[in-house]
C-alpha positions in Angstrom: -13.2 -12.3 -12.1 -13.0 -12.5 -8.3 -9.7 -12.0 -6.5 -8.5 -15.0 -4.6 -5.8 -14.2 -2.1 -2.8 -16.5 -1.8 -2.3 -18.4 1.4 1.4 -17.4 1.5 2.5 -13.9 0.9 4.0 -10.8 2.3 1.7 -10.8 5.4 2.0 -14.4 6.5 4.7 -17.0 6.3 4.0 -20.1 4.2 2.8 -23.1 6.1 4.8 -25.7 4.1 8.3 -25.7 2.7 7.2 -26.9 -0.8 6.1 -24.1 -3.0 2.7 -24.6 -4.7 2.1 -23.3 -8.2 0.5 -19.9 -8.2 -1.9 -18.4 -10.7 -0.4 -15.2 -12.1 -2.8 -12.4 -13.3 -2.1 -9.3 -15.3 -2.2 -5.8 -13.8 -5.3 -5.1 -15.9 -7.1 -8.3 -14.5 -6.1 -7.2 -11.0 -7.4 -3.7 -11.4 -10.7 -4.8 -12.9 -11.3 -7.3 -10.1 -10.1 -5.0 -7.4 -12.7 -2.4 -8.3 -15.4 -4.9 -7.5 -13.8 -6.7 -4.6 -15.4 -6.5 -1.1 -11.9 -6.5 0.5 -8.7 -4.8 -0.7 -5.7 -6.7 -2.1 -2.2 -5.7 -3.0 -0.6 -6.9 -6.3 3.1 -7.9 -6.7 4.3 -9.1 -10.0 1.2 -11.1 -10.9 0.3 -12.3 -7.4 -2.5 -11.0 -5.3 -2.3 -10.7 -1.5 -5.1 -9.8 0.9 -4.8 -6.7 3.0 -5.0 -7.4 6.7 -7.7 -5.7 8.8 -6.8 -2.8 11.0 -6.9 -2.5 14.8 -8.5 0.4 16.6 -5.0 1.7 17.4 -4.1 1.6 13.7 -7.3 3.5 12.9 -6.7 6.1 15.5 -3.1 6.7 14.3 -4.3 6.9 10.7 -7.0 9.5 11.5 -4.6 11.6 13.6 -1.9 11.6 10.9 -4.4 12.3 8.1 -5.8 15.3 10.0 -2.4 16.6 11.1 -0.9 16.3 7.6 -4.0 17.8 6.0 -3.9 20.8 8.3 -0.2 21.3 7.7 -0.7 21.3 3.9 -3.8 23.6 3.9 -2.1 26.3 1.9 0.2 24.0 -0.1 -0.4 22.5 -3.5 0.4 19.0 -2.2 -2.5 16.7 -1.0 -2.8 14.0 1.5 -4.2 10.7 0.2 -5.4 7.8 2.5 -5.2 4.1 2.3 -8.1 3.7 -0.2 -5.9 5.0 -3.1 -3.3 2.6 -4.5 0.3 3.4 -5.2 1.4 2.1 -8.6 5.1 1.1 -8.8 7.5 -0.5 -11.3 5.4 0.3 -14.3 2.3 -1.3 -12.9 4.0 -4.5 -11.7 3.3 -3.5 -8.1 0.2 -1.9 -6.5 0.3 -1.2 -2.8 -2.2 0.6 -0.5 0.1 2.8 1.7 -1.6 4.2 4.8 -0.9 7.7 3.7 0.8 9.5 0.8 1.6 13.1 0.2 1.2 13.8 -3.5 2.5 17.0 -5.0 2.8 16.3 -8.8 -0.2 18.0 -10.5 0.1 15.6 -13.5 -0.2 12.5 -11.3 -4.0 12.2 -11.2 -5.2 8.8 -12.2 -8.6 7.8 -10.8 -7.5 4.7 -8.8 -3.8 5.3 -8.0 -0.8 7.6 -7.7 2.6 7.0 -9.1 4.7 9.8 -7.9 4.1 10.6 -4.2 6.7 12.7 -2.3 6.0 11.1 1.1 4.7 7.7 2.1 3.6 6.5 5.6 2.9 2.9 6.6 1.4 2.2 10.1 3.0 -1.1 11.0 1.8 -4.0 13.1 3.6 -7.2 14.1 2.0 -8.9 11.1 3.1 -6.3 8.6 6.4 -5.1 10.0 8.6 -7.4 7.9 6.8 -6.6 4.6 6.8 -2.9 5.4 10.4 -2.8 6.4 11.9 -4.9 3.7 9.7 -5.4 0.6 7.8 -2.2 0.6 10.8 -0.1 1.8 12.9 -1.4 -1.2 10.2 -0.6 -3.7 9.6 2.9 -2.1 13.3 3.8 -2.0 13.6 2.8 -5.7 10.9 5.4 -6.6 12.6 8.7 -7.5 9.7 10.9 -6.4 9.6 9.5 -2.8 11.7 11.7 -0.6 10.7 10.2 2.7 9.2 6.8 3.8 8.0 6.7 7.4 7.0 3.7 9.4 4.8 4.3 12.5 4.5 1.4 14.9 1.1 0.9 16.4 2.6 -1.3 19.2 5.4 1.1 20.3 3.2 3.8 21.8 
C-alpha cells in the first residue's frame, strides 16, 4: 500500500465547498505504509495528510532546540525525541510528528512512536499555524502526560 495524501487537510484549505468522499484507512494500514513511504504523513481518524517541507529557519530552530534541550537533560532520565518519531494519541486514532518531545516515562518505548511525552514543541509556519494552534493543541491538551505544549514561530524572529 502506498500513502496517498488528501488534497484538503489540516495544512491546506479545501479548494471547493463540496466535500469529496475520502478513503479511510486503519491505523495498522497507515503504520505499515508509513514505514515504507518516501515522505512523512500524519494520520487523523482514518485520513492521511502530507507533512509540509521545512524551511532553513525551521531547521535551524529545530537543531538549536534539540541541542539545548538535550544538554539541559544530560543528567536526567528524560530524553529528547525529534520529528522523525511519531506521537500516538487517542488510542491510535491520531499519529502526529511533533518537532520535539521530551519523554520521561521508561515504559513508553515503542519502536515507532511515543504515547506519553511530558513536553511537546511545534515549530510553526504560516501554513501550519492554524493546525498547530487548534487541532494539535486540543489533542495535546487532552493527553494527561503532556504538561507543556510550546509553539515556536519561525516567522516571529
